[in-house]
C-alpha positions in Angstrom: 46.5 26.4 -91.6 43.9 29.4 -92.0 43.6 32.9 -93.1 44.4 35.2 -90.0 42.5 37.4 -89.1 44.3 41.1 -89.4 45.0 42.8 -86.0 44.6 46.6 -87.0 44.1 48.4 -90.4 47.1 49.2 -92.2 47.5 52.4 -92.0 48.9 53.5 -95.2 46.4 53.4 -98.5 45.9 51.8 -100.9 48.6 49.2 -100.7 50.9 48.5 -103.3 50.7 44.6 -105.2 53.1 43.3 -107.5 51.1 40.3 -108.7 54.2 38.7 -110.3 53.2 35.4 -113.3 55.1 33.4 -116.0 52.8 34.4 -118.5 49.1 34.6 -118.8 48.0 31.6 -121.1 44.4 32.0 -121.0 41.7 33.5 -119.2 39.6 30.6 -118.7 43.1 28.5 -117.0 42.0 28.2 -113.6 44.5 29.6 -111.9 44.9 32.5 -114.5 41.1 32.9 -114.1 40.8 32.8 -110.4 43.7 35.5 -110.3 41.6 37.5 -112.9 38.4 37.0 -110.8 40.5 38.3 -107.4 41.9 41.3 -109.5 38.2 42.6 -110.0 37.3 42.1 -106.8 39.7 43.4 -104.8 38.9 46.5 -103.1 40.9 49.2 -105.1 40.5 52.0 -102.2 43.1 49.2 -99.6 44.7 47.6 -102.4 46.4 49.0 -105.8 47.4 45.6 -107.9 50.0 45.8 -110.5 50.7 42.7 -112.7 54.5 41.7 -113.4 54.6 38.8 -116.8 58.0 37.4 -117.4 56.9 36.1 -120.6 54.7 38.0 -122.9 50.7 36.6 -122.6 49.7 34.2 -124.9 45.8 35.1 -125.2 45.7 37.7 -128.2 44.1 40.5 -127.3 44.4 39.6 -123.2 43.6 43.1 -121.7 43.7 43.5 -118.0 42.3 45.1 -115.0 44.9 47.1 -113.8 48.3 47.8 -115.0 50.8 45.3 -117.0 54.1 44.8 -117.7 56.3 42.2 -119.4 59.4 41.9 -117.8 61.4 39.6 -121.1 62.6 37.0 -118.8 62.8 33.5 -120.1 65.4 31.0 -117.8 67.5 31.2 -115.0 70.3 30.4 -117.8 70.3 33.4 -119.3 71.3 37.1 -119.4 67.7 37.8 -119.8 67.3 36.8 -115.8 69.6 39.9 -114.9 67.9 42.0 -117.2 64.1 41.6 -115.6 65.5 41.8 -112.5 66.9 44.7 -112.4 62.9 46.1 -113.8 61.3 44.1 -111.6 63.2 45.3 -108.5 62.7 49.0 -110.5 59.1 48.5 -110.4 59.0 47.3 -106.9 61.1 51.0 -106.0 59.1 52.7 -108.1 55.7 51.3 -106.8 57.0 50.9 -103.4 55.2 47.1 -103.6 54.4 45.5 -100.1 53.5 43.1 -101.4 54.7 41.2 -104.0 52.3 37.8 -104.5 53.6 35.0 -107.0 52.2 32.5 -109.6 53.7 29.7 -111.5 56.9 28.0 -111.9 59.3 30.4 -112.6 58.1 33.3 -110.3 58.1 31.3 -107.9 62.0 31.1 -108.4 63.0 34.3 -109.0 59.9 36.5 -107.1 61.5 36.1 -103.6 65.2 37.1 -104.8 63.5 40.4 -106.8 61.6 41.0 -104.1 63.5 41.4 -101.4 66.1 43.0 -103.9 62.9 45.8 -104.5 63.0 45.8 -100.2 59.4 44.3 -100.8 58.1 43.8 -97.3 55.7 40.8 -97.8 56.4 38.0 -100.6 53.7 35.6 -101.0 53.6 32.8 -103.0 51.5 30.6 -104.8 50.3 26.1 -104.4 48.0 25.8 -107.0 48.9 22.0 -107.5 50.6 18.9 -106.2 53.9 19.6 -107.6 53.9 17.1 -110.0 55.9 18.7 -112.8 58.6 19.4 -110.2 61.5 16.8 -109.7 64.0 16.8 -106.7 65.8 19.3 -108.2 63.0 22.0 -108.1 62.1 20.9 -104.4 65.7 22.2 -103.4 65.7 25.1 -105.3 62.4 25.8 -103.4 63.9 25.2 -100.1 66.7 27.2 -100.4 64.5 29.8 -101.6 61.6 29.6 -98.9 63.6 32.0 -95.9 63.2 34.8 -98.2 59.3 34.3 -98.8 56.7 35.4 -96.0 54.1 33.4 -96.8 52.3 30.8 -99.0 49.1 30.6 -100.0 47.4 27.4 -100.6 43.9 26.4 -102.7 43.6 23.1 -101.0 44.2 21.3 -97.7 46.6 18.6 -99.8 48.2 21.5 -101.4 48.9 23.3 -98.4 50.5 19.2 -96.7 52.5 19.0 -100.1 54.2 22.5 -99.9 55.0 22.1 -96.0 56.4 17.9 -96.6 58.4 18.9 -99.9 59.3 22.4 -99.1 60.0 22.2 -95.5 57.7 25.2 -94.9 56.4 26.0 -91.2 52.7 24.7 -91.1 52.2 28.6 -89.5 53.8 30.1 -93.1 51.0 28.4 -95.3 47.3 29.4 -95.9 44.4 27.9 -97.8 42.0 30.2 -99.8 40.1 27.5 -101.4 38.9 28.7 -105.2 36.2 30.9 -105.9 33.3 31.2 -108.5 31.1 34.0 -110.0 27.7 32.6 -109.6 25.9 34.9 -111.5 27.3 33.1 -114.8 26.7 29.2 -113.4 22.5 30.1 -113.5 20.0 27.9 -115.3 20.1 27.9 -119.4 16.6 27.3 -120.7 16.3 23.8 -122.6 16.0 26.1 -125.9 19.9 26.9 -125.2 20.6 23.4 -124.3 19.8 22.1 -126.9 21.3 24.1 -129.0 24.6 23.2 -127.1 24.7 19.5 -127.8 23.3 19.6 -131.6 26.7 21.7 -131.9 28.5 18.8 -130.2 26.2 16.4 -133.0 24.6 14.8 -129.7 21.4 13.4 -131.1 18.0 14.4 -129.2 16.6 12.5 -126.3 20.7 10.9 -125.7 22.2 11.2 -122.1 25.4 13.0 -122.0 28.5 11.9 -119.7 31.0 15.2 -119.9 34.0 16.5 -118.7 36.0 19.7 -118.6 39.8 19.2 -118.6 42.6 19.8 -120.9 44.1 17.0 -122.9 47.1 16.3 -121.5 48.4 13.4 -119.8 47.7 14.2 -116.3 43.9 14.6 -117.0 44.0 10.3 -117.6 41.0 11.0 -120.6 42.1 7.4 -121.7 40.2 6.3 -118.7 36.9 7.6 -119.8 37.3 6.2 -123.4 38.0 2.8 -121.8 35.1 3.9 -119.3 33.0 4.9 -122.5 33.8 2.0 -124.8 32.0 -0.3 -121.7 29.7 1.2 -120.3 28.0 2.2 -124.2 27.6 -1.7 -125.1 25.2 -1.8 -121.8 24.0 1.8 -122.6 22.7 2.8 -126.2 21.7 5.9 -124.5 25.0 7.1 -124.1 27.1 10.0 -125.7 30.8 11.3 -124.0 31.8 14.9 -124.7 35.4 16.1 -122.7 35.4 20.0 -123.5 39.1 21.4 -123.9 42.5 20.7 -126.0 45.4 19.9 -125.4 48.8 17.5 -126.6 46.6 14.6 -126.2 44.2 15.1 -128.7 45.7 12.8 -132.2 46.5 9.8 -129.5 43.0 10.4 -128.3 41.0 10.3 -131.6 42.9 7.5 -132.9 41.4 5.5 -129.3 37.9 6.7 -129.8 38.1 5.4 -133.3 39.5 2.2 -132.0 36.8 1.6 -129.2 34.6 2.0 -132.0 33.3 5.2 -130.3 33.4 7.4 -133.5 30.7 9.6 -133.6 29.2 8.5 -129.8 32.6 10.4 -128.3 33.2 13.6 -129.3 36.6 16.5 -128.2 34.9 19.6 -129.1 38.0 21.5 -128.4 38.5 24.7 -125.9 35.0 26.1 -124.9 34.4 29.4 -125.0 31.3 29.6 -122.6 32.0 26.9 -119.8 29.3 27.8 -117.4 26.5 27.3 -120.3 28.7 24.1 -121.8 28.7 22.1 -119.5 25.2 22.6 -118.6 25.2 20.0 -122.2 26.0 17.6 -119.5 23.6 14.9 -118.1 26.4 13.3 -116.1 29.7 14.9 -115.2 33.3 13.2 -114.5 37.1 14.0 -114.1 39.6 11.2 -114.2 42.8 13.1 -113.2 46.0 11.4 -112.0 46.5 15.1 -110.2 44.6 18.0 -108.8 44.9 20.7 -106.4 41.5 22.6 -106.6 40.0 21.7 -109.8 38.0 24.9 -111.2 36.1 21.8 -113.2 34.1 19.7 -110.3 33.8 23.4 -108.3 31.9 24.1 -111.7 30.1 20.9 -112.0 28.3 21.3 -108.4 27.5 25.1 -109.5 25.5 24.1 -112.2 23.9 20.9 -110.7 26.0 17.9 -112.5 25.8 15.1 -111.1 29.8 14.4 -110.6 31.9 11.4 -110.2 35.6 12.6 -109.9 38.7 10.7 -108.7 40.0 10.4 -105.3 43.2 12.5 -106.0 44.5 15.7 -104.5 41.9 18.4 -102.9 39.1 16.6 -104.6 37.7 14.8 -101.8 37.3 18.2 -99.9 35.4 19.8 -102.4 33.3 16.4 -102.7 33.4 15.6 -99.4 29.9 13.9 -98.9 28.3 11.4 -101.5 25.4 13.6 -100.5 27.0 16.3 -103.4 29.2 13.8 -105.0 30.7 10.9 -105.5 34.7 9.5 -106.0 36.9 6.7 -107.2 40.1 5.5 -106.1 42.7 5.6 -109.4 42.1 3.0 -111.9 39.3 1.4 -110.4 37.3 0.5 -113.0 34.5 -1.2 -111.3 33.7 1.6 -109.0 33.4 4.0 -111.6 31.2 1.9 -114.0 29.0 1.0 -111.3 28.4 5.0 -109.7 28.0 5.7 -113.8 25.4 3.3 -114.0 23.6 4.4 -111.1 23.4 7.2 -112.6 22.4 6.8 -115.7 19.9 4.3 -114.4 18.8 6.5 -111.4 16.9 9.6 -112.8 15.9 10.3 -109.1 19.5 9.6 -107.7 20.3 12.6 -110.5 17.6 15.2 -109.3 18.6 15.1 -105.8 22.3 15.3 -105.9 21.8 18.3 -109.0 19.4 20.0 -106.3 22.5 19.4 -103.5 25.2 20.0 -105.5 24.5 24.1 -106.1 23.6 24.8 -102.6 27.0 23.1 -101.5 28.8 24.9 -104.1 27.1 28.9 -103.4 28.5 28.1 -99.2 31.6 27.3 -100.1 32.8 28.7 -103.1 32.2 32.1 -103.8 34.4 35.0 -105.4 33.1 36.9 -102.3 34.6 34.9 -100.0 38.1 34.1 -101.9 38.8 38.0 -102.2 38.2 39.3 -98.5 40.8 36.6 -97.3 43.1 37.2 -99.5 42.5 41.1 -98.4 42.4 39.5 -94.2 45.8 37.9 -95.3 47.6 40.4 -97.3 46.5 43.3 -94.1 47.7 40.4 -91.0 50.7 39.7 -93.0 51.5 43.4 -93.6 50.9 44.4 -90.1 52.6 41.6 -88.4 55.5 42.3 -90.6 55.4 45.5 -89.2 55.1 45.0 -85.6 58.5 42.6 -86.6 60.4 45.4 -87.1 59.7 47.2 -84.7 60.9 45.0 -82.4 
């Protein structure tokens, strides 16, 4: 399940590509940010991208680096399905779209149908999580629609294997393209800026900060982090804790923080508008998620040299595949979680060694240029394969 090599160059350039999304919540979101980097980096001499959204973007004033349209779809059970489908089919035919690439849940359901009706030769699906929100009915629908999909791109081996098992896909129809980062954004900040970031959170000078970049929702398992903070803070009075993110769990987390006596030591500053700088306010970084495919946050921790501890779930072990760059714990293993963090807290030399190796590791494996190039190579290979099949 790796990106195939293109057998020959695509003859007709630029190749029209339509990216079909449910909506666009925020440019700071993981999948949304990856798509924006792909759109910014893709070779415009070879590819001509366009975006179609099923629903209007949720982020006010958002602009895209290519043409975009809103189709006005709400659900399979509404008449909007037919109207939006008609408009999508017309768009595909008008632009002579050669590749339709779907992102997110609803687009994955309707994209293959509309793409085939619009005479699109290559339909590509995305699997960027482990399908934790899908039930039997959702997986059954994906299996039913799989013959209409040419290929599927996953952002981790774990997500690829989940799709193969749950959707009954052939391994030859799935490729893994790891996430990318713009490393220019993750350059080290100076001490004065770092101190200002920490003071804005309420952290006193001289403290040690353990932090996480994660939305405040159940799958991120922030209560596990809060409980660990309560245990560790009794032994290490210099510790403070920060979670950068927002979500439905905020009220319950604030109540838990107060019950555990952590008010004034455990902060929830909300969404970060500058993650590359803000996570450098952490001395140690954690991620306690119950399910992940390839979390940008862990890659960002490495890119900024944060000593990292993360749950051994999904594709995280593919990122932290050696204790030379970061540590893992089994979900629910409080002893391991506390022990690793204690070794970080008491080991400035360990933190320094991890920090130096982590950034090198991230630069080697998670560049934006590599991510864009692998998409371009795969797109061309799929079109060439489709062209050869049509001749037979």
